[in-house]
N, C-alpha and C positions, 0 to 999 in steps of 0.2 A: 551248842548243846552234842554230845559226844558219847556214842556207844560206842564199848570198846566189849568187844570179846576173846576168850582165847580158843582157841581151838584144835587138836590135834585127830592124825591121820593120819596116812602110811605117808606121807612126808615132810614129816616130824609136825612139830605144832605151829599158827601160825596164834596171828597175836590184829584180829580185826574189828578196823577202824572207820565208823562209818559216822558221819554227820562235818565238825569244826574241829582240827588240832590245834588248836589256842591257848591262851590264859592258863588258867588252873586244871588244863585239863590235859598239856603236858604235862604236867611234875603225875598228874594217874595216871597216865601213861605208864610216865614213868615209872612210879611202883608199881604197877598191875605185872608189867616187863618183868623189872626185874625180880619181883615173887616171884616167878611163873619162873625165868629162870635160873634162878636157884635150886628150884625142884627139880627141873625138865633138861637134860642136856642133849637132845634133839637140835637139828638142822631145826634153822630160825623162818619165819617169812613171813613180810611186817602188807596185808591185805587192803591197800587203800581203796579201792575200786570203788568206793559210799565218800569216803572223802573227801565234802566241799570248800573249803579253805586248809593253810598250814602260815602259821604267823611263823614270824622266823625265831623265835622258842618251841618251835616245832618241828622247823626246818635244820634246827639242830642235835636235838632229839631222835631222828630217823638218819645225820650220816655218823650218831652217836654208835646208830646198832648200824647201819651198815658198813662201819669199821670192828666191828665187833659179829660179825658176817654174815649181819639175814641178807637173807635173800627180797622182792620186795614186785607183790604183784597190783603194777598198776594200768590202770586204761584209759582216761581217759586223761583229755590235752594240761590241766594243769594236775596232776602229780605223776603222769612220765616227761614233766620237765623236769619236775623236783627232783625225782631220782634220778634221769639222765646226770642232771647236774652233778648229784651226788656220786657220779663215776667217772667225770668226769674233772672235779676236781680232788680226788686220791687216787686217781687215772694207775699211777708207780704197784702200789698197795696193797686194791681191793683189794675184798676177798668179794664183798655184797655182791650183789645182783638184779636183774634187771625181768622179770618174767611177766608177760603177755596172759 
């Protein structure tokens, strides 16, 4: 199960993910993100603070978001490791980043 929330504030737009970013939820997050992105040209943040598991498809989506300039908010060991691996994998051309 995954809860997906889109929130706008002074820092831009955030997609908040709570639960497991796996299986069919990955495509639902992609759909929500692309739909919201088309309507809003703010800076994007991806809040992974309440994300408990990410499968390979979820990591691929996070990588796509990273390459399109999203920054990430992660606190746990799992999500911080995933976000740090995104940054390392694309260090020369990275646009996104990690926020604690």
